[in-house]
CHARMM internal coordinates of N, CA and C (Angstrom, degrees):
IC EDIT
DIST 1 N 1 CA 1.5377
DIST 1 CA 1 C 1.4964
ANGL 1 N 1 CA 1 C 109.31
DIST 1 C 2 N 1.3180
ANGL 1 CA 1 C 2 N 115.13
DIHE 1 N 1 CA 1 C 2 N 135.73
DIST 2 N 2 CA 1.4246
ANGL 1 C 2 N 2 CA 119.50
DIHE 1 CA 1 C 2 N 2 CA 170.04
DIST 2 CA 2 C 1.4637
ANGL 2 N 2 CA 2 C 114.19
DIHE 1 C 2 N 2 CA 2 C -88.35
DIST 2 C 3 N 1.3059
ANGL 2 CA 2 C 3 N 121.72
DIHE 2 N 2 CA 2 C 3 N 138.35
DIST 3 N 3 CA 1.3861
ANGL 2 C 3 N 3 CA 123.28
DIHE 2 CA 2 C 3 N 3 CA 178.84
DIST 3 CA 3 C 1.5829
ANGL 3 N 3 CA 3 C 113.23
DIHE 2 C 3 N 3 CA 3 C -68.68
DIST 3 C 4 N 1.2547
ANGL 3 CA 3 C 4 N 118.88
DIHE 3 N 3 CA 3 C 4 N 146.72
DIST 4 N 4 CA 1.5457
ANGL 3 C 4 N 4 CA 118.05
DIHE 3 CA 3 C 4 N 4 CA -179.48
DIST 4 CA 4 C 1.4658
ANGL 4 N 4 CA 4 C 110.84
DIHE 3 C 4 N 4 CA 4 C -61.46
DIST 4 C 5 N 1.2941
ANGL 4 CA 4 C 5 N 112.42
DIHE 4 N 4 CA 4 C 5 N 147.34
DIST 5 N 5 CA 1.4894
ANGL 4 C 5 N 5 CA 117.35
DIHE 4 CA 4 C 5 N 5 CA 175.30
DIST 5 CA 5 C 1.4839
ANGL 5 N 5 CA 5 C 112.83
DIHE 4 C 5 N 5 CA 5 C -67.83
DIST 5 C 6 N 1.2977
ANGL 5 CA 5 C 6 N 118.28
DIHE 5 N 5 CA 5 C 6 N 140.53
DIST 6 N 6 CA 1.4731
ANGL 5 C 6 N 6 CA 121.27
DIHE 5 CA 5 C 6 N 6 CA 177.06
DIST 6 CA 6 C 1.6405
ANGL 6 N 6 CA 6 C 110.64
DIHE 5 C 6 N 6 CA 6 C -80.29
DIST 6 C 7 N 1.2503
ANGL 6 CA 6 C 7 N 116.26
DIHE 6 N 6 CA 6 C 7 N 135.74
DIST 7 N 7 CA 1.5129
ANGL 6 C 7 N 7 CA 117.67
DIHE 6 CA 6 C 7 N 7 CA 176.27
DIST 7 CA 7 C 1.4799
ANGL 7 N 7 CA 7 C 108.92
DIHE 6 C 7 N 7 CA 7 C -55.97
DIST 7 C 8 N 1.3417
ANGL 7 CA 7 C 8 N 118.43
DIHE 7 N 7 CA 7 C 8 N 149.33
DIST 8 N 8 CA 1.4304
ANGL 7 C 8 N 8 CA 121.49
DIHE 7 CA 7 C 8 N 8 CA 173.90
DIST 8 CA 8 C 1.5692
ANGL 8 N 8 CA 8 C 110.91
DIHE 7 C 8 N 8 CA 8 C -68.97
DIST 8 C 9 N 1.3036
ANGL 8 CA 8 C 9 N 111.81
DIHE 8 N 8 CA 8 C 9 N 149.77
DIST 9 N 9 CA 1.5053
ANGL 8 C 9 N 9 CA 120.35
DIHE 8 CA 8 C 9 N 9 CA 175.69
DIST 9 CA 9 C 1.4521
ANGL 9 N 9 CA 9 C 109.00
DIHE 8 C 9 N 9 CA 9 C -69.00
DIST 9 C 10 N 1.3417
ANGL 9 CA 9 C 10 N 124.73
DIHE 9 N 9 CA 9 C 10 N 114.46
DIST 10 N 10 CA 1.4766
ANGL 9 C 10 N 10 CA 122.90
DIHE 9 CA 9 C 10 N 10 CA -178.04
DIST 10 CA 10 C 1.4858
ANGL 10 N 10 CA 10 C 108.26
DIHE 9 C 10 N 10 CA 10 C -108.25
DIST 10 C 11 N 1.2853
ANGL 10 CA 10 C 11 N 120.32
DIHE 10 N 10 CA 10 C 11 N 15.56
DIST 11 N 11 CA 1.5404
ANGL 10 C 11 N 11 CA 118.64
DIHE 10 CA 10 C 11 N 11 CA 178.80
DIST 11 CA 11 C 1.5457
ANGL 11 N 11 CA 11 C 110.59
DIHE 10 C 11 N 11 CA 11 C -75.20
DIST 11 C 12 N 1.2917
ANGL 11 CA 11 C 12 N 117.27
DIHE 11 N 11 CA 11 C 12 N -29.68
DIST 12 N 12 CA 1.4166
ANGL 11 C 12 N 12 CA 122.01
DIHE 11 CA 11 C 12 N 12 CA 171.74
DIST 12 CA 12 C 1.5895
ANGL 12 N 12 CA 12 C 109.72
DIHE 11 C 12 N 12 CA 12 C -130.90
DIST 12 C 13 N 1.3786
ANGL 12 CA 12 C 13 N 119.11
DIHE 12 N 12 CA 12 C 13 N 147.26
DIST 13 N 13 CA 1.3893
ANGL 12 C 13 N 13 CA 120.44
DIHE 12 CA 12 C 13 N 13 CA 179.09
DIST 13 CA 13 C 1.5471
ANGL 13 N 13 CA 13 C 110.41
DIHE 12 C 13 N 13 CA 13 C -64.41
DIST 13 C 14 N 1.3673
ANGL 13 CA 13 C 14 N 114.53
DIHE 13 N 13 CA 13 C 14 N 151.86
DIST 14 N 14 CA 1.4830
ANGL 13 C 14 N 14 CA 121.70
DIHE 13 CA 13 C 14 N 14 CA 174.27
DIST 14 CA 14 C 1.5246
ANGL 14 N 14 CA 14 C 104.73
DIHE 13 C 14 N 14 CA 14 C -69.89
DIST 14 C 15 N 1.3773
ANGL 14 CA 14 C 15 N 117.61
DIHE 14 N 14 CA 14 C 15 N 114.44
DIST 15 N 15 CA 1.4390
ANGL 14 C 15 N 15 CA 118.45
DIHE 14 CA 14 C 15 N 15 CA 173.70
DIST 15 CA 15 C 1.4511
ANGL 15 N 15 CA 15 C 114.85
DIHE 14 C 15 N 15 CA 15 C -115.97
DIST 15 C 16 N 1.3990
ANGL 15 CA 15 C 16 N 113.74
DIHE 15 N 15 CA 15 C 16 N 29.23
DIST 16 N 16 CA 1.3631
ANGL 15 C 16 N 16 CA 117.00
DIHE 15 CA 15 C 16 N 16 CA 172.01
DIST 16 CA 16 C 1.4875
ANGL 16 N 16 CA 16 C 109.55
DIHE 15 C 16 N 16 CA 16 C -106.19
DIST 16 C 17 N 1.3815
ANGL 16 CA 16 C 17 N 116.60
DIHE 16 N 16 CA 16 C 17 N 143.66
DIST 17 N 17 CA 1.4607
ANGL 16 C 17 N 17 CA 116.58
DIHE 16 CA 16 C 17 N 17 CA -173.94
DIST 17 CA 17 C 1.5526
ANGL 17 N 17 CA 17 C 112.98
DIHE 16 C 17 N 17 CA 17 C -68.40
DIST 17 C 18 N 1.2563
ANGL 17 CA 17 C 18 N 115.43
DIHE 17 N 17 CA 17 C 18 N 151.74
DIST 18 N 18 CA 1.4952
ANGL 17 C 18 N 18 CA 120.15
DIHE 17 CA 17 C 18 N 18 CA 179.50
DIST 18 CA 18 C 1.5694
ANGL 18 N 18 CA 18 C 102.46
DIHE 17 C 18 N 18 CA 18 C -112.52
DIST 18 C 19 N 1.3622
ANGL 18 CA 18 C 19 N 111.98
DIHE 18 N 18 CA 18 C 19 N 163.55
DIST 19 N 19 CA 1.4462
ANGL 18 C 19 N 19 CA 114.29
DIHE 18 CA 18 C 19 N 19 CA 177.43
DIST 19 CA 19 C 1.4621
ANGL 19 N 19 CA 19 C 110.14
DIHE 18 C 19 N 19 CA 19 C -56.25
DIST 19 C 20 N 1.3736
ANGL 19 CA 19 C 20 N 120.96
DIHE 19 N 19 CA 19 C 20 N 136.75
DIST 20 N 20 CA 1.4368
ANGL 19 C 20 N 20 CA 123.43
DIHE 19 CA 19 C 20 N 20 CA 177.68
DIST 20 CA 20 C 1.5255
ANGL 20 N 20 CA 20 C 110.92
DIHE 19 C 20 N 20 CA 20 C 83.72
DIST 20 C 21 N 1.3325
ANGL 20 CA 20 C 21 N 118.05
DIHE 20 N 20 CA 20 C 21 N 6.42
DIST 21 N 21 CA 1.4361
ANGL 20 C 21 N 21 CA 121.82
DIHE 20 CA 20 C 21 N 21 CA -177.98
DIST 21 CA 21 C 1.5259
ANGL 21 N 21 CA 21 C 111.74
DIHE 20 C 21 N 21 CA 21 C -62.94
DIST 21 C 22 N 1.3308
ANGL 21 CA 21 C 22 N 118.00
DIHE 21 N 21 CA 21 C 22 N 146.48
DIST 22 N 22 CA 1.3356
ANGL 21 C 22 N 22 CA 123.87
DIHE 21 CA 21 C 22 N 22 CA 177.93
DIST 22 CA 22 C 1.5159
ANGL 22 N 22 CA 22 C 116.22
DIHE 21 C 22 N 22 CA 22 C -74.17
DIST 22 C 23 N 1.2374
ANGL 22 CA 22 C 23 N 116.93
DIHE 22 N 22 CA 22 C 23 N -10.52
DIST 23 N 23 CA 1.4709
ANGL 22 C 23 N 23 CA 126.18
DIHE 22 CA 22 C 23 N 23 CA -170.94
DIST 23 CA 23 C 1.5169
ANGL 23 N 23 CA 23 C 109.91
DIHE 22 C 23 N 23 CA 23 C -113.70
DIST 23 C 24 N 1.4024
ANGL 23 CA 23 C 24 N 117.10
DIHE 23 N 23 CA 23 C 24 N 132.79
DIST 24 N 24 CA 1.5062
ANGL 23 C 24 N 24 CA 117.10
DIHE 23 CA 23 C 24 N 24 CA 170.76
DIST 24 CA 24 C 1.4825
ANGL 24 N 24 CA 24 C 107.92
DIHE 23 C 24 N 24 CA 24 C -70.78
DIST 24 C 25 N 1.3431
ANGL 24 CA 24 C 25 N 117.14
DIHE 24 N 24 CA 24 C 25 N 162.21
DIST 25 N 25 CA 1.5116
ANGL 24 C 25 N 25 CA 124.07
DIHE 24 CA 24 C 25 N 25 CA -175.78
DIST 25 CA 25 C 1.4753
ANGL 25 N 25 CA 25 C 109.19
DIHE 24 C 25 N 25 CA 25 C -57.10
DIST 25 C 26 N 1.3656
ANGL 25 CA 25 C 26 N 120.30
DIHE 25 N 25 CA 25 C 26 N -40.14
DIST 26 N 26 CA 1.4986
ANGL 25 C 26 N 26 CA 119.33
DIHE 25 CA 25 C 26 N 26 CA -174.32
DIST 26 CA 26 C 1.5068
ANGL 26 N 26 CA 26 C 108.40
DIHE 25 C 26 N 26 CA 26 C -68.59
DIST 26 C 27 N 1.2767
ANGL 26 CA 26 C 27 N 122.11
DIHE 26 N 26 CA 26 C 27 N -32.15
DIST 27 N 27 CA 1.4416
ANGL 26 C 27 N 27 CA 126.15
DIHE 26 CA 26 C 27 N 27 CA 175.36
DIST 27 CA 27 C 1.5028
ANGL 27 N 27 CA 27 C 111.93
DIHE 26 C 27 N 27 CA 27 C -62.56
DIST 27 C 28 N 1.3739
ANGL 27 CA 27 C 28 N 114.17
DIHE 27 N 27 CA 27 C 28 N -48.82
DIST 28 N 28 CA 1.3533
ANGL 27 C 28 N 28 CA 118.02
DIHE 27 CA 27 C 28 N 28 CA 174.52
DIST 28 CA 28 C 1.4746
ANGL 28 N 28 CA 28 C 118.09
DIHE 27 C 28 N 28 CA 28 C -56.54
DIST 28 C 29 N 1.3778
ANGL 28 CA 28 C 29 N 112.58
DIHE 28 N 28 CA 28 C 29 N -38.88
DIST 29 N 29 CA 1.5096
ANGL 28 C 29 N 29 CA 118.86
DIHE 28 CA 28 C 29 N 29 CA 178.04
DIST 29 CA 29 C 1.5286
ANGL 29 N 29 CA 29 C 109.74
DIHE 28 C 29 N 29 CA 29 C -63.06
DIST 29 C 30 N 1.3171
ANGL 29 CA 29 C 30 N 116.77
DIHE 29 N 29 CA 29 C 30 N -41.64
DIST 30 N 30 CA 1.4645
ANGL 29 C 30 N 30 CA 122.78
DIHE 29 CA 29 C 30 N 30 CA 177.73
DIST 30 CA 30 C 1.4906
ANGL 30 N 30 CA 30 C 110.65
DIHE 29 C 30 N 30 CA 30 C -59.64
DIST 30 C 31 N 1.3447
ANGL 30 CA 30 C 31 N 118.78
DIHE 30 N 30 CA 30 C 31 N -48.80
DIST 31 N 31 CA 1.4539
ANGL 30 C 31 N 31 CA 121.98
DIHE 30 CA 30 C 31 N 31 CA 178.96
DIST 31 CA 31 C 1.4329
ANGL 31 N 31 CA 31 C 111.60
DIHE 30 C 31 N 31 CA 31 C -63.14
DIST 31 C 32 N 1.3658
ANGL 31 CA 31 C 32 N 117.71
DIHE 31 N 31 CA 31 C 32 N -41.89
DIST 32 N 32 CA 1.5002
ANGL 31 C 32 N 32 CA 121.11
DIHE 31 CA 31 C 32 N 32 CA 177.69
DIST 32 CA 32 C 1.5380
ANGL 32 N 32 CA 32 C 110.65
DIHE 31 C 32 N 32 CA 32 C -62.61
DIST 32 C 33 N 1.2386
ANGL 32 CA 32 C 33 N 119.94
DIHE 32 N 32 CA 32 C 33 N -44.25
DIST 33 N 33 CA 1.4609
ANGL 32 C 33 N 33 CA 117.31
DIHE 32 CA 32 C 33 N 33 CA 177.66
DIST 33 CA 33 C 1.4598
ANGL 33 N 33 CA 33 C 113.45
DIHE 32 C 33 N 33 CA 33 C -61.14
DIST 33 C 34 N 1.2885
ANGL 33 CA 33 C 34 N 117.78
DIHE 33 N 33 CA 33 C 34 N -42.84
DIST 34 N 34 CA 1.4397
ANGL 33 C 34 N 34 CA 118.45
DIHE 33 CA 33 C 34 N 34 CA 179.61
DIST 34 CA 34 C 1.5439
ANGL 34 N 34 CA 34 C 111.79
DIHE 33 C 34 N 34 CA 34 C -64.46
DIST 34 C 35 N 1.3299
ANGL 34 CA 34 C 35 N 115.84
DIHE 34 N 34 CA 34 C 35 N -47.63
DIST 35 N 35 CA 1.4114
ANGL 34 C 35 N 35 CA 119.76
DIHE 34 CA 34 C 35 N 35 CA -178.95
DIST 35 CA 35 C 1.5709
ANGL 35 N 35 CA 35 C 113.24
DIHE 34 C 35 N 35 CA 35 C -61.73
DIST 35 C 36 N 1.3440
ANGL 35 CA 35 C 36 N 112.09
DIHE 35 N 35 CA 35 C 36 N -42.71
DIST 36 N 36 CA 1.5309
ANGL 35 C 36 N 36 CA 113.10
DIHE 35 CA 35 C 36 N 36 CA 175.74
DIST 36 CA 36 C 1.5308
ANGL 36 N 36 CA 36 C 114.28
DIHE 35 C 36 N 36 CA 36 C -60.00
DIST 36 C 37 N 1.3650
ANGL 36 CA 36 C 37 N 112.24
DIHE 36 N 36 CA 36 C 37 N -41.26
DIST 37 N 37 CA 1.5274
ANGL 36 C 37 N 37 CA 117.18
DIHE 36 CA 36 C 37 N 37 CA -177.69
DIST 37 CA 37 C 1.5509
ANGL 37 N 37 CA 37 C 102.61
DIHE 36 C 37 N 37 CA 37 C -67.05
DIST 37 C 38 N 1.2216
ANGL 37 CA 37 C 38 N 126.80
DIHE 37 N 37 CA 37 C 38 N -42.68
DIST 38 N 38 CA 1.4627
ANGL 37 C 38 N 38 CA 125.58
DIHE 37 CA 37 C 38 N 38 CA -177.21
DIST 38 CA 38 C 1.5529
ANGL 38 N 38 CA 38 C 111.03
DIHE 37 C 38 N 38 CA 38 C -60.69
DIST 38 C 39 N 1.3463
ANGL 38 CA 38 C 39 N 112.64
DIHE 38 N 38 CA 38 C 39 N -44.29
DIST 39 N 39 CA 1.4564
ANGL 38 C 39 N 39 CA 118.43
DIHE 38 CA 38 C 39 N 39 CA -176.77
DIST 39 CA 39 C 1.5008
ANGL 39 N 39 CA 39 C 113.21
DIHE 38 C 39 N 39 CA 39 C -69.65
DIST 39 C 40 N 1.2906
ANGL 39 CA 39 C 40 N 116.05
DIHE 39 N 39 CA 39 C 40 N -18.57
DIST 40 N 40 CA 1.4642
ANGL 39 C 40 N 40 CA 120.13
DIHE 39 CA 39 C 40 N 40 CA 174.73
DIST 40 CA 40 C 1.5263
ANGL 40 N 40 CA 40 C 117.89
DIHE 39 C 40 N 40 CA 40 C -78.22
DIST 40 C 41 N 1.3772
ANGL 40 CA 40 C 41 N 110.58
DIHE 40 N 40 CA 40 C 41 N -8.60
DIST 41 N 41 CA 1.4644
ANGL 40 C 41 N 41 CA 119.23
DIHE 40 CA 40 C 41 N 41 CA -179.85
DIST 41 CA 41 C 1.5924
ANGL 41 N 41 CA 41 C 110.59
DIHE 40 C 41 N 41 CA 41 C -106.45
DIST 41 C 42 N 1.3634
ANGL 41 CA 41 C 42 N 109.40
DIHE 41 N 41 CA 41 C 42 N 159.66
DIST 42 N 42 CA 1.4405
ANGL 41 C 42 N 42 CA 110.79
DIHE 41 CA 41 C 42 N 42 CA 177.65
DIST 42 CA 42 C 1.5494
ANGL 42 N 42 CA 42 C 111.44
DIHE 41 C 42 N 42 CA 42 C -68.37
DIST 42 C 43 N 1.3185
ANGL 42 CA 42 C 43 N 119.59
DIHE 42 N 42 CA 42 C 43 N 152.28
DIST 43 N 43 CA 1.4671
ANGL 42 C 43 N 43 CA 120.53
DIHE 42 CA 42 C 43 N 43 CA -174.79
DIST 43 CA 43 C 1.4868
ANGL 43 N 43 CA 43 C 113.95
DIHE 42 C 43 N 43 CA 43 C -48.97
DIST 43 C 44 N 1.3378
ANGL 43 CA 43 C 44 N 120.82
DIHE 43 N 43 CA 43 C 44 N -39.00
DIST 44 N 44 CA 1.4465
ANGL 43 C 44 N 44 CA 124.07
DIHE 43 CA 43 C 44 N 44 CA -172.13
DIST 44 CA 44 C 1.5427
ANGL 44 N 44 CA 44 C 108.48
DIHE 43 C 44 N 44 CA 44 C -68.03
DIST 44 C 45 N 1.3459
ANGL 44 CA 44 C 45 N 118.59
DIHE 44 N 44 CA 44 C 45 N -24.87
DIST 45 N 45 CA 1.5036
ANGL 44 C 45 N 45 CA 121.09
DIHE 44 CA 44 C 45 N 45 CA -175.39
DIST 45 CA 45 C 1.5886
ANGL 45 N 45 CA 45 C 111.61
DIHE 44 C 45 N 45 CA 45 C -94.69
DIST 45 C 46 N 1.3391
ANGL 45 CA 45 C 46 N 117.07
DIHE 45 N 45 CA 45 C 46 N -3.36
DIST 46 N 46 CA 1.4457
ANGL 45 C 46 N 46 CA 117.36
DIHE 45 CA 45 C 46 N 46 CA -170.21
DIST 46 CA 46 C 1.5403
ANGL 46 N 46 CA 46 C 110.93
DIHE 45 C 46 N 46 CA 46 C -74.28
DIST 46 C 47 N 1.2994
ANGL 46 CA 46 C 47 N 121.69
DIHE 46 N 46 CA 46 C 47 N -37.44
DIST 47 N 47 CA 1.4362
ANGL 46 C 47 N 47 CA 126.60
DIHE 46 CA 46 C 47 N 47 CA 178.09
DIST 47 CA 47 C 1.5037
ANGL 47 N 47 CA 47 C 112.46
DIHE 46 C 47 N 47 CA 47 C -51.85
DIST 47 C 48 N 1.3334
ANGL 47 CA 47 C 48 N 114.50
DIHE 47 N 47 CA 47 C 48 N -55.49
DIST 48 N 48 CA 1.4617
ANGL 47 C 48 N 48 CA 121.31
DIHE 47 CA 47 C 48 N 48 CA 179.95
DIST 48 CA 48 C 1.4342
ANGL 48 N 48 CA 48 C 111.11
DIHE 47 C 48 N 48 CA 48 C -63.91
DIST 48 C 49 N 1.2669
ANGL 48 CA 48 C 49 N 121.45
DIHE 48 N 48 CA 48 C 49 N -41.15
DIST 49 N 49 CA 1.4647
ANGL 48 C 49 N 49 CA 123.01
DIHE 48 CA 48 C 49 N 49 CA 174.70
DIST 49 CA 49 C 1.4562
ANGL 49 N 49 CA 49 C 113.38
DIHE 48 C 49 N 49 CA 49 C -58.67
DIST 49 C 50 N 1.3971
ANGL 49 CA 49 C 50 N 117.68
DIHE 49 N 49 CA 49 C 50 N -46.30
DIST 50 N 50 CA 1.4075
ANGL 49 C 50 N 50 CA 118.17
DIHE 49 CA 49 C 50 N 50 CA 177.98
DIST 50 CA 50 C 1.4481
ANGL 50 N 50 CA 50 C 116.87
DIHE 49 C 50 N 50 CA 50 C -62.26
DIST 50 C 51 N 1.4069
ANGL 50 CA 50 C 51 N 115.58
DIHE 50 N 50 CA 50 C 51 N -38.25
DIST 51 N 51 CA 1.4034
ANGL 50 C 51 N 51 CA 123.63
DIHE 50 CA 50 C 51 N 51 CA 174.89
DIST 51 CA 51 C 1.6190
ANGL 51 N 51 CA 51 C 109.67
DIHE 50 C 51 N 51 CA 51 C -53.67
DIST 51 C 52 N 1.2751
ANGL 51 CA 51 C 52 N 115.03
DIHE 51 N 51 CA 51 C 52 N -50.64
DIST 52 N 52 CA 1.4877
ANGL 51 C 52 N 52 CA 123.27
DIHE 51 CA 51 C 52 N 52 CA -175.54
DIST 52 CA 52 C 1.5194
ANGL 52 N 52 CA 52 C 109.30
DIHE 51 C 52 N 52 CA 52 C -70.79
DIST 52 C 53 N 1.3776
ANGL 52 CA 52 C 53 N 117.50
DIHE 52 N 52 CA 52 C 53 N -47.27
DIST 53 N 53 CA 1.4059
ANGL 52 C 53 N 53 CA 120.21
DIHE 52 CA 52 C 53 N 53 CA -177.76
DIST 53 CA 53 C 1.5316
ANGL 53 N 53 CA 53 C 116.99
DIHE 52 C 53 N 53 CA 53 C -63.59
DIST 53 C 54 N 1.3538
ANGL 53 CA 53 C 54 N 112.07
DIHE 53 N 53 CA 53 C 54 N -33.91
DIST 54 N 54 CA 1.4649
ANGL 53 C 54 N 54 CA 119.17
DIHE 53 CA 53 C 54 N 54 CA -176.92
DIST 54 CA 54 C 1.5067
ANGL 54 N 54 CA 54 C 113.49
DIHE 53 C 54 N 54 CA 54 C -91.68
DIST 54 C 55 N 1.3050
ANGL 54 CA 54 C 55 N 119.01
DIHE 54 N 54 CA 54 C 55 N -23.51
DIST 55 N 55 CA 1.3983
ANGL 54 C 55 N 55 CA 123.91
DIHE 54 CA 54 C 55 N 55 CA -177.53
DIST 55 CA 55 C 1.5150
ANGL 55 N 55 CA 55 C 112.40
DIHE 54 C 55 N 55 CA 55 C 53.25
DIST 55 C 56 N 1.3507
ANGL 55 CA 55 C 56 N 114.72
DIHE 55 N 55 CA 55 C 56 N -129.10
DIST 56 N 56 CA 1.5378
ANGL 55 C 56 N 56 CA 117.16
DIHE 55 CA 55 C 56 N 56 CA -178.15
DIST 56 CA 56 C 1.5451
ANGL 56 N 56 CA 56 C 111.57
DIHE 55 C 56 N 56 CA 56 C -87.32
DIST 56 C 57 N 1.2938
ANGL 56 CA 56 C 57 N 118.61
DIHE 56 N 56 CA 56 C 57 N 7.56
DIST 57 N 57 CA 1.5024
ANGL 56 C 57 N 57 CA 121.26
DIHE 56 CA 56 C 57 N 57 CA 178.88
DIST 57 CA 57 C 1.4901
ANGL 57 N 57 CA 57 C 110.80
DIHE 56 C 57 N 57 CA 57 C -83.00
DIST 57 C 58 N 1.3419
ANGL 57 CA 57 C 58 N 116.93
DIHE 57 N 57 CA 57 C 58 N 83.76
DIST 58 N 58 CA 1.4849
ANGL 57 C 58 N 58 CA 122.96
DIHE 57 CA 57 C 58 N 58 CA -174.48
DIST 58 CA 58 C 1.5458
ANGL 58 N 58 CA 58 C 109.69
DIHE 57 C 58 N 58 CA 58 C -59.75
DIST 58 C 59 N 1.2894
ANGL 58 CA 58 C 59 N 117.78
DIHE 58 N 58 CA 58 C 59 N -37.32
DIST 59 N 59 CA 1.4778
ANGL 58 C 59 N 59 CA 120.98
DIHE 58 CA 58 C 59 N 59 CA -177.48
DIST 59 CA 59 C 1.5211
ANGL 59 N 59 CA 59 C 109.42
DIHE 58 C 59 N 59 CA 59 C -67.11
DIST 59 C 60 N 1.2834
ANGL 59 CA 59 C 60 N 118.89
DIHE 59 N 59 CA 59 C 60 N -43.50
DIST 60 N 60 CA 1.4511
ANGL 59 C 60 N 60 CA 124.06
DIHE 59 CA 59 C 60 N 60 CA 175.03
DIST 60 CA 60 C 1.5559
ANGL 60 N 60 CA 60 C 112.90
DIHE 59 C 60 N 60 CA 60 C -56.90
DIST 60 C 61 N 1.3341
ANGL 60 CA 60 C 61 N 109.71
DIHE 60 N 60 CA 60 C 61 N -45.19
DIST 61 N 61 CA 1.5437
ANGL 60 C 61 N 61 CA 115.08
DIHE 60 CA 60 C 61 N 61 CA -179.60
DIST 61 CA 61 C 1.5390
ANGL 61 N 61 CA 61 C 110.25
DIHE 60 C 61 N 61 CA 61 C -65.48
DIST 61 C 62 N 1.3309
ANGL 61 CA 61 C 62 N 116.89
DIHE 61 N 61 CA 61 C 62 N -38.71
DIST 62 N 62 CA 1.4475
ANGL 61 C 62 N 62 CA 119.61
DIHE 61 CA 61 C 62 N 62 CA -176.93
DIST 62 CA 62 C 1.5065
ANGL 62 N 62 CA 62 C 111.97
DIHE 61 C 62 N 62 CA 62 C -70.73
DIST 62 C 63 N 1.4044
ANGL 62 CA 62 C 63 N 119.38
DIHE 62 N 62 CA 62 C 63 N -39.22
DIST 63 N 63 CA 1.4567
ANGL 62 C 63 N 63 CA 119.13
DIHE 62 CA 62 C 63 N 63 CA 174.37
DIST 63 CA 63 C 1.4656
ANGL 63 N 63 CA 63 C 112.96
DIHE 62 C 63 N 63 CA 63 C -70.45
DIST 63 C 64 N 1.3339
ANGL 63 CA 63 C 64 N 118.46
DIHE 63 N 63 CA 63 C 64 N -39.95
DIST 64 N 64 CA 1.4828
ANGL 63 C 64 N 64 CA 117.41
DIHE 63 CA 63 C 64 N 64 CA 179.35
DIST 64 CA 64 C 1.4559
ANGL 64 N 64 CA 64 C 112.47
DIHE 63 C 64 N 64 CA 64 C -64.75
DIST 64 C 65 N 1.4149
ANGL 64 CA 64 C 65 N 117.98
DIHE 64 N 64 CA 64 C 65 N -40.36
DIST 65 N 65 CA 1.4235
ANGL 64 C 65 N 65 CA 122.72
DIHE 64 CA 64 C 65 N 65 CA 179.68
DIST 65 CA 65 C 1.5142
ANGL 65 N 65 CA 65 C 109.82
DIHE 64 C 65 N 65 CA 65 C -59.92
DIST 65 C 66 N 1.3542
ANGL 65 CA 65 C 66 N 115.57
DIHE 65 N 65 CA 65 C 66 N -45.96
DIST 66 N 66 CA 1.4807
ANGL 65 C 66 N 66 CA 117.46
DIHE 65 CA 65 C 66 N 66 CA 178.95
DIST 66 CA 66 C 1.4503
ANGL 66 N 66 CA 66 C 113.40
DIHE 65 C 66 N 66 CA 66 C -59.29
DIST 66 C 67 N 1.3368
ANGL 66 CA 66 C 67 N 122.00
DIHE 66 N 66 CA 66 C 67 N -40.68
DIST 67 N 67 CA 1.4255
ANGL 66 C 67 N 67 CA 122.90
DIHE 66 CA 66 C 67 N 67 CA -177.34
DIST 67 CA 67 C 1.5223
ANGL 67 N 67 CA 67 C 107.93
DIHE 66 C 67 N 67 CA 67 C -74.14
DIST 67 C 68 N 1.3362
ANGL 67 CA 67 C 68 N 119.98
DIHE 67 N 67 CA 67 C 68 N -40.68
DIST 68 N 68 CA 1.4999
ANGL 67 C 68 N 68 CA 120.49
DIHE 67 CA 67 C 68 N 68 CA 177.16
DIST 68 CA 68 C 1.5255
ANGL 68 N 68 CA 68 C 107.84
DIHE 67 C 68 N 68 CA 68 C -60.37
DIST 68 C 69 N 1.2748
ANGL 68 CA 68 C 69 N 120.60
DIHE 68 N 68 CA 68 C 69 N -47.10
DIST 69 N 69 CA 1.4676
ANGL 68 C 69 N 69 CA 123.86
DIHE 68 CA 68 C 69 N 69 CA 178.27
DIST 69 CA 69 C 1.5141
ANGL 69 N 69 CA 69 C 110.04
DIHE 68 C 69 N 69 CA 69 C -55.77
DIST 69 C 70 N 1.3003
ANGL 69 CA 69 C 70 N 116.77
DIHE 69 N 69 CA 69 C 70 N -47.73
DIST 70 N 70 CA 1.4699
ANGL 69 C 70 N 70 CA 116.87
DIHE 69 CA 69 C 70 N 70 CA 179.61
DIST 70 CA 70 C 1.5340
ANGL 70 N 70 CA 70 C 113.94
DIHE 69 C 70 N 70 CA 70 C -62.40
DIST 70 C 71 N 1.3019
ANGL 70 CA 70 C 71 N 115.64
DIHE 70 N 70 CA 70 C 71 N -32.22
DIST 71 N 71 CA 1.4515
ANGL 70 C 71 N 71 CA 120.48
DIHE 70 CA 70 C 71 N 71 CA 177.87
DIST 71 CA 71 C 1.4934
ANGL 71 N 71 CA 71 C 112.47
DIHE 70 C 71 N 71 CA 71 C -65.24
DIST 71 C 72 N 1.4496
ANGL 71 CA 71 C 72 N 114.83
DIHE 71 N 71 CA 71 C 72 N -43.46
DIST 72 N 72 CA 1.3728
ANGL 71 C 72 N 72 CA 123.68
DIHE 71 CA 71 C 72 N 72 CA -179.59
DIST 72 CA 72 C 1.5410
ANGL 72 N 72 CA 72 C 109.00
DIHE 71 C 72 N 72 CA 72 C -65.31
DIST 72 C 73 N 1.2553
ANGL 72 CA 72 C 73 N 121.18
DIHE 72 N 72 CA 72 C 73 N -40.80
DIST 73 N 73 CA 1.4430
ANGL 72 C 73 N 73 CA 127.11
DIHE 72 CA 72 C 73 N 73 CA 179.24
DIST 73 CA 73 C 1.5792
ANGL 73 N 73 CA 73 C 109.02
DIHE 72 C 73 N 73 CA 73 C -64.48
DIST 73 C 74 N 1.3148
ANGL 73 CA 73 C 74 N 113.99
DIHE 73 N 73 CA 73 C 74 N -40.65
DIST 74 N 74 CA 1.4242
ANGL 73 C 74 N 74 CA 118.95
DIHE 73 CA 73 C 74 N 74 CA -177.75
DIST 74 CA 74 C 1.6301
ANGL 74 N 74 CA 74 C 112.73
DIHE 73 C 74 N 74 CA 74 C -72.47
DIST 74 C 75 N 1.2925
ANGL 74 CA 74 C 75 N 113.32
DIHE 74 N 74 CA 74 C 75 N -24.63
DIST 75 N 75 CA 1.4213
ANGL 74 C 75 N 75 CA 112.12
DIHE 74 CA 74 C 75 N 75 CA -176.71
DIST 75 CA 75 C 1.4860
ANGL 75 N 75 CA 75 C 118.33
DIHE 74 C 75 N 75 CA 75 C -77.14
END
COOR INIT
IC SEED 1 N 1 CA 1 C
IC BUILD
């Protein structure tokens, strides 16, 4: 008998690349660092943190914001 599969951890988004992922590993690590940093802060401080952490990288800001928002909705 095979043991039942464990449900995925949904407390934080999966930020590791999957096969066929559109992002290289370093990009995923960058996104994960920013998201983890934002989630360590109170919600009111996250926007300013994301602005500073992402700088002029609008794509990084967009991806990080989406993941942070998903975590807030899941909480």
